[in-house]
N, C-alpha and C positions, 0 to 999 in steps of 0.2 A: 803704459798700456792699461786700459780700464779693466777692472776685476770682473771675472766671468760670472754672471748671476748664478746663484745656486737656489733651485727652485725644488722644495721638498713636496712629495706627493704621498698623501696618506689616506686611507680608507679608514672610516670608523663605523662602529655600531655598538653603543653603550660601552665607551671605554673611559667612563669617569674616573675609575680606579687608578689611572696611569696617565691621563690625558693632561693634566696640569703640569705634572713632572715632564712630560714629553714636550709640551709646547715651551715651557721655561727654559729648557735646555736647547731646543732647536732653534728658537728665534735668536740665540747667540751666534750662530753661523749661517743661518739661511737668509736669503733676501726675501723669500716668500714661503709660506706653508699652505699648499692647497689641500683642504680637507673635504673629502666627499663623505657626507653622512648619510646613512641607510636606515632612516626611521629610527633613530635613537630614542628611547623612552626615558633615560635617565637624565642628568644635567649636562651631558656632554656638549650639546650646542650652546649652552650658556658659557661653559668654560672657554669654548673656542671663541666666542664673541669678546672675551676679555682680553684677547692677545691681538696687538695692532697688525702684526705680520701674517696672521692666520686669516685666509680666504675661504670662507664656508660656502659649498655647493652642495646641492641634493643629489643623491643617487636614488632615483625613483624606481628602480628596478627591484621589485619583490623578490626576486629569485637570488640565490647564491651564485654569482657570477664573476669570478676574478678578472677575466678579460674585459667584461663591460666596464667594471669600475675602473680598472687600470686605463682604458681608452679614454674614459670620462675624464680622468685626471691629467692625462697627457694632452689631451685636445684643449683642456682650459689653460694648461701651462703655455701651449703654443699660440693660443689666442691672446693671452695677457702679456707674454714675454716672447715675442717673435725673434728669430735669429738664434745665434750660437748661445748655448746655456748649458749648465749642469743640472740634469734631473737626477734627484735622489728619491727613490722609492722605498719609503720606511713605514712599517706599521707602528701604532702608537706606542707599542711595548718594546721598541727598539731605540735605545737612547745612546747618543754618542758619548764616549768617555771625556772627562774633562781634560785629560791629558792630550787628546786628539787636536785641541786648539792650537797647540804649538807645532803641529806637522807643517812641514813645507808644502804639502798638498794643496793648500789653499792658494799658494802663491804660484803654483805650477798649473793650475787649471787651464789658463789661456793657452798653455804649450800643447795640449792634447787635442789631436785632430778630431774633427766632427765625426761621429759615429763610434767613438771609443767607448767600450764597455768597461766600467770600473767595478772591481770586486774588493770587498772588504772582509776582515775578520769579524765575526758575529759570535762571541762567547755567550754561553747560556749562564745567567746568574741563577742561582739555587738557593734554597732557604737553609740557613740564613744567608743574607745578600753578601756577606763577607766570604763566601765560597762560590767557585764558579767551574764550569767545564769549558776547555779550549779546544778547538779542533784545527786540523791541519789544513782543511779545505777552507776556501774563501767564498763568499756569497755574492751573487750578482745583485747590487743594490743601486749602481749609478750609470748614467749615460750622458755622453756630450752629444747633445741634440743635433741631428742633422735632418729631421723632419721624416726619418724612415717610418714605414708602416710597421704597427705593432702587431705581431702574430703571436698571441698567447693562448692560453686555455681557460675553460671555465672553472677548473680546479687545478691546483697545484701548478700554478703559471709562473714562468718567467715574468718579472714586473716591468722591464723596459724592453724596447727594442734590442734585438740581438741576432744580428745576421751571421751566417756561416763564415764570412771572411771579415767579421768585425775585429778590430784590434782590442786585446784584453789587457787591462793593467791591473795587477794587484797592488792595493794601496796598504802597506803593511803598518803605518803608523797612525791610521785612523781606524778606531774600532767602535762598533756599535753594540752595547750591552742588551742581550735578549732577556726580558724579565718573565716570560711566560711560564718557565719552569719553577718560579717563586710561588706559584698557586696550584697546589696539587689538586684541589677540587676542580678548578677550571681546566686544568690540562686534561683530566680524564673526561670532562664534559665536551672538550673540543674533539678528542678521539672519537667519541660517540658520534659526534656531528659529522666528522670526515667520513666515517663508515657508512652513515646514513645517505650522505650526499653522493659518495661513489656508487651505492646501490641504486640510488634514483637516477642519475645520470648515465649509468651502466659503463662506467669507466674502469671497473675492476671486478674480476669474479670473487665469489664469496670467501674462497680459500686465501686470497690475496688480502682481502680486507681483514679476515681473522688473524693473519700473520702480522698485518701492520698496525692493528689497533686493539689487539688483546693484552699486550703487555701493560705494566702499571709504571708509574713514574719511577718508583724506588728500583724497579727492575732495569729501567733505561739508566738511571743514574749510576748503579753499580757496575755497569759495563764500561764506565769512562773514568778517567783519571781526574780527581777532584783537586783543584788548586786553590789557594787563597786569592781573593779578589784584590788586585793592587788598589791600595788607598787613593793613589793619584787618579784612579778613574772617577772618584767620588769628589776628592777634596775641592777642586775649583767651582764646582757646582754648590757644594754645601756651603762655601765661603759667601757665595751669592744669596744664600738663604733657601736654596732648592732642597727640598727634602727628598733624598735619594733612597732611603731604606724602609720606609713604612709600607707595608703590603696589606691590601684589603682583599678578602676572600669571602666567597659566599657560594652556597648551593643554588642560590637564584641567581642565574647569569644568563646571558644572551645565547650561549652555546646549547644550554639545556632547554630554554624556551623554543629554539629553532628545531631541536630533536623532537619535542613534544608537538609542535606544529606538524611536522612530517609524519609522524606516528598517526596522529588525528586525520590527516589528509589521505595518506595511503593504506591505512589500517595496520594492525599489528602484525598479521601474517606476513607482510611484505618483508619486514625486518627480522623473521625467525633466525636467520643465519648470520645476523650481526651481533657482535658482541657488546650489547648495550643494555643488557637485562640484568647487570649487577646490582641495580638500583630497584627498589620497590616503588614503581611508578605510581601505582593506585594510592599508596599512603602519602607519598611525596606530593602528589597533585592536590590531594584533600588539604594537605598542610600549607603548601606554598603556592600552587597554581590552581585554585579552585575553578577557574574557568575551563580547565581540562579535566577535572574530576568527573567520573562517569563515562567519558569517552576515551579514556586510556586504559587498557588492560595489560597486566603482566602476562608473560607467556607461561604455559603449563610447567609445572615443576619438572616433569620428566624430559621436556624438550630443553629446559635450562641445563639439566644434567647431561644430556646427549651433547649440547653445545660445548660443554666444558670438556667432554671426552675428545670432540673433534678438534678443538684448539689444543689440547694436550698432545694428541697424535701429530698435528701439523708441526708443532714445535720439535717434537722428537725427530720427525723426518727431516726437518731442516737442519737439525744439529748434526744427525748421521751424514747427510749430504755434505755438510761443511767438513766433517773430518774425513771424508772419502777422497 
């Protein structure tokens, strides 16, 4: 029986900090890696072109739209690889453990019926990378393609088709390490972006945004059990010369740039009730984003203090409700 093709679907926008690592690992198990690039301004596209299994396509939609980019990737996979196949929807900062290569999953793929949803463990790697957070819940990352319609959302969307009656299989011995929490600065930048996007798209009220995005990374980590990252997750890749531990971080990142673009477009007042004002935007723009200097203003100090009080009250109310 021929092996079932494994097609990885990955959207990118300025992912050069992790992209070489992701592609070097992913090409070890994937038959093809379809990359949808959305106007990257770093060297992401050049990195993709260096990898023979990577197929670069353009996401020309200027908006943040997860459904659009997912559909773009799925359509391209179906065009290039018709028939039964395994779709794996991975972000560039989600990297399979080396130990997963020994899993029987790869030999059993043909046995899954079309329309099967595949879920995987996705532990968060934290700084330093020798530590991680593991979760009881599994994440929907894979699909045995049957050509079904994909019905996702513009933000916080399931990545692959998933019908109400889809068979769901938890793959316990294949794990994808999530590197997002290794970068404290970018993590906070992405929180600001999500809050801004939910505001613009009217998908969540202000109090929900405040509760969801007002916490800091250390607060999040402190609520979870920290364990040592098993060395076998890295060893096989490091033996191939793949750098698994170096982390690049910068205040200048794609999440911050998108936040600035939205503030410039919609105006400061639109985001008065979003917890994005912990940064001095006026000084930051002068130093790092001169194109936005003069068009981005901080909110008044009294509004920032009021926002802090509102966040504090919401957290206290949530805690009291959880204890009742």
